[in-house]
N, C-alpha and C positions, 0 to 999 in steps of 0.2 A: 052361527053354525053349531049344530048339535054335536055333543060328544058321543063317541061310540064307546059302548061298554066293552071292556076286554073280556075275553073268554076266561072263565075260572081255570086256574092251574091247580093240578093235584099236587099239593106240597106235603102230603101225608107220608110219614115214615113208620115202619115197623122196627122195633128194637129187638135185638137178639144177643144172647150170650154165646160165646164160642169157646170151646175147649179143644186144645190141640193135642196131638199124640204125645208130646213131651210133657204134658201136664200144665202148660201155660194156659191162661184164661184171659179173654178180653170181654168186657161187658158193654152193653148198650151199643152194639154195632148197628148203625142206621142202614136200612134197606128201603128204598122208595117203594111204596105200595104199587106204583104203576109198573115196576119191574118184576113183581111177583106174579108168576103164572098160576092162575087159579087151578089148573088141572095138574100141574107138576110143581107144587109149592116148594117142597124140600130141595129139589134139584135147582130150581131157579134162585132160591135164597143162597144155597151153597155156591153156585156159580158166581153170583154177584159179590159175595164176601171174598171168594178166592181172587177175583179181579182186583178188589180193593187191596188185598194182601200183596199181590204182585206189584201193584203201583207203589205201595208203601216200601216194599223191599227194594225197588229200583231207586227210590229217593234216598233211603237210609243205608242201603248196602247190607242189611240184615234180613235174610230170607226167613219166612215163617215155615214151620213144619206142616205136615198134613193135618187137616181138621178131623177131630175125633167125633165131636157132636156139636149140634146147634140147637139151642132151646130159646123160646121166647123169653124176653126179659120180664121181670115182675113189675 
């Protein structure tokens, strides 16, 4: 019996540095490229990172402040 090849999965990530209103900074935040809307990149990236922050805040009990800026990691 022949093996069926699996469809390739897009495992690519884009990395971003996030600066919050209080001056805190997080580096190399992973955002799957499949979740980035090509027509509204900035909003889709911000939405994904805010979702990550909410999930982290639920688990740790330490909420993050509002995001000031998001830049691609070097």
